[in-house]
C-alpha positions as CSV (number, residue, x, y, z in Angstrom):
1,M,7.9,-14.1,-3.7
2,D,4.9,-15.7,-5.5
3,E,2.1,-13.8,-7.2
4,R,0.3,-13.3,-3.9
5,G,3.1,-11.1,-2.5
6,P,5.6,-11.5,0.3
7,T,4.7,-14.9,1.7
8,D,7.9,-15.3,3.6
9,A,8.1,-11.7,4.8
10,G,11.4,-11.6,2.9
11,G,12.9,-8.9,5.1
12,G,13.1,-11.2,8.1
13,E,11.9,-10.3,11.5
14,D,12.0,-6.6,10.7
15,H,9.5,-6.9,7.8
16,P,6.1,-5.5,8.6
17,L,4.5,-8.8,7.8
18,A,6.8,-11.0,9.9
19,G,4.5,-13.3,12.0
20,I,1.3,-12.1,10.4
21,V,1.5,-13.3,6.8
22,D,-1.9,-14.9,7.3
23,R,-3.5,-11.5,7.7
24,W,-1.9,-10.4,4.4
25,E,-3.2,-13.5,2.7
26,A,-6.7,-12.6,4.0
27,V,-6.3,-9.1,2.5
28,I,-5.5,-10.6,-0.8
29,D,-8.5,-12.9,-0.6
30,D,-10.7,-9.9,0.2
31,M,-9.3,-8.1,-2.8
32,E,-10.0,-11.1,-5.1
33,A,-13.6,-11.3,-3.8
34,T,-14.0,-7.5,-4.4
35,A,-12.6,-8.0,-8.0
36,T,-15.2,-10.7,-8.6
37,E,-18.0,-8.4,-7.4
38,Y,-16.8,-5.6,-9.8
39,R,-16.6,-8.1,-12.7
40,E,-20.1,-9.4,-12.0
41,Q,-21.3,-5.8,-12.4
42,G,-19.5,-5.5,-15.8
43,W,-16.4,-3.7,-14.7
44,E,-12.9,-4.2,-16.1
45,V,-10.6,-4.9,-13.1
46,V,-6.8,-4.8,-12.6
47,E,-5.7,-6.6,-9.5
48,L,-2.3,-5.8,-8.1
49,H,-0.2,-8.1,-5.9
50,P,2.5,-5.9,-4.3
51,G,5.9,-7.4,-3.3
52,D,6.6,-4.4,-1.1
53,V,4.8,-1.3,0.2
54,T,6.8,1.6,1.6
55,P,5.6,4.7,3.3
56,L,6.9,8.0,1.7
57,P,8.7,9.9,2.9
58,P,10.6,6.9,4.3
59,A,10.9,6.6,8.1
60,R,14.6,6.0,8.0
61,G,17.4,7.4,6.0
62,G,19.0,10.8,5.4
63,D,16.7,11.8,2.6
64,A,13.5,11.2,4.6
65,L,12.7,14.9,5.2
66,D,13.9,16.0,1.8
67,D,11.5,13.6,0.0
68,D,8.5,15.6,-1.2
69,R,6.4,12.5,-2.1
70,V,3.6,11.8,0.4
71,G,2.1,8.4,0.2
72,L,2.9,4.7,-0.4
73,D,5.4,3.3,-2.9
74,V,3.8,0.1,-4.2
75,L,6.2,-2.3,-6.0
76,V,4.3,-4.7,-8.3
77,P,5.4,-7.4,-10.8
78,D,6.2,-6.0,-14.3
79,N,3.2,-7.7,-15.9
80,E,0.9,-6.1,-13.4
81,F,2.5,-2.7,-13.8
82,E,2.0,-2.9,-17.6
83,A,-1.7,-3.7,-17.0
84,V,-2.2,-0.8,-14.6
85,E,-0.2,1.6,-16.9
86,S,-2.4,0.6,-19.8
87,A,-5.6,0.9,-17.8
88,A,-4.6,4.3,-16.6
89,A,-3.4,5.6,-19.9
90,D,-6.9,6.6,-21.3
91,A,-9.1,6.7,-18.2
92,T,-10.0,9.3,-15.6
93,F,-10.0,7.7,-12.1
94,D,-12.6,9.8,-10.3
95,S,-13.5,7.9,-7.1
96,Y,-12.2,5.3,-4.7
97,E,-13.1,3.2,-1.8
98,A,-10.8,1.9,0.9
99,Y,-11.3,-0.9,3.3
100,R,-8.8,-0.7,6.2
101,A,-8.0,-2.9,9.2
102,Q,-5.1,-3.1,11.6
103,A,-3.3,-6.0,13.3
104,G,-1.2,-4.7,16.1
105,S,1.0,-2.0,14.5
106,V,0.5,-3.1,10.9
107,V,-2.2,-1.4,8.8
108,F,-3.8,-3.3,6.0
109,A,-6.1,-1.8,3.3
110,V,-7.6,-2.7,0.0
111,V,-8.1,0.4,-2.2
112,A,-10.5,0.2,-5.1
113,I,-9.7,3.1,-7.5
114,E,-12.5,3.6,-10.0
115,A,-12.8,5.2,-13.5
116,T,-16.6,5.2,-13.3
117,A,-17.2,6.5,-16.9
118,D,-15.1,3.6,-18.3
119,G,-16.3,0.9,-15.9
120,R,-12.7,0.3,-14.9
121,A,-11.2,-0.4,-11.4
122,V,-7.7,-0.9,-10.1
123,L,-7.5,-2.8,-6.8
124,V,-4.5,-2.2,-4.7
125,P,-3.9,-4.1,-1.4
126,L,-1.6,-2.3,1.0
127,Y,0.3,-2.9,4.2
128,Y,2.6,-0.8,6.3
129,R,3.8,-0.4,9.9
130,A,2.1,2.6,11.5
131,A,5.4,3.6,13.2
132,D,7.1,3.8,9.8
133,A,4.3,6.1,8.5
134,R,4.4,8.9,11.0
135,E,5.8,11.5,8.7
136,M,3.7,10.3,5.8
137,T,0.6,10.5,8.0
138,R,1.5,14.0,9.2
139,R,2.1,15.3,5.7
140,A,-1.0,13.6,4.2
141,R,-3.3,15.1,6.9
142,E,-1.7,18.5,6.4
143,R,-2.1,18.5,2.6
144,G,-5.4,16.6,2.6
145,S,-4.3,13.9,0.2
146,L,-2.1,10.8,-0.2
147,D,-0.6,9.3,-3.3
148,L,-0.2,5.7,-4.3
149,Y,3.0,5.4,-6.4
150,V,2.6,2.1,-8.3
151,R,5.9,1.0,-9.9
152,P,7.8,-1.9,-11.4
153,L,11.0,-3.3,-10.0
154,A,13.1,-1.3,-12.4
155,D,11.6,1.9,-10.8
156,D,11.8,3.6,-14.2
157,R,8.1,4.5,-14.4
158,R,5.2,5.2,-12.1
159,V,1.4,5.4,-12.1
160,V,0.3,7.7,-9.4
161,F,-3.2,7.6,-7.9
162,T,-4.1,10.5,-5.6
163,Q,-6.4,9.8,-2.7
164,E,-8.3,12.9,-1.6
165,A,-9.5,11.4,1.6
166,P,-6.3,10.0,3.1
167,E,-8.0,9.1,6.4
168,L,-9.5,6.1,4.7
169,I,-6.0,4.6,4.3
170,L,-4.1,6.1,7.2
171,S,-3.7,4.4,10.6
172,E,-5.6,6.1,13.4
173,T,-2.5,5.8,15.5
174,A,0.3,6.5,13.0
175,G,0.4,10.2,13.7
176,E,1.0,9.8,17.5
């Protein structure tokens, strides 16, 4: 994996990005363009480059229904996690925008999470297979929010961003 994320869809044919890595690269390009726009307006920006994004609760596994987390687990490089942890430590993130697209069964999004009083934004590109997100989608719609759990590889810390309008990130077909 390079800094742009899973360029070889490391999970093989079963990985959500298998065969559509070019779409992911376009999402990263969109995020970088969005970051430039924020910076031109004087904002401090943290850009994330996830290595893996997993719907929660997970679609497979014995603990899926016991997992009370609802959202997306976003694995980022350690240096990016440290940057987002530092940015979140003394800021109140009070708004967000999401730009979503879908290619077949894979949902792509760029979420811009804003701390408007601080002029700070965290940009999180996302991908997930709609079929893997059915339970997440059901629960997010039921509770009216969805969390982004940003974490490093060690999985010993998390920064959680709550999205109060989950429909901006959710697939229109995932709940079917």
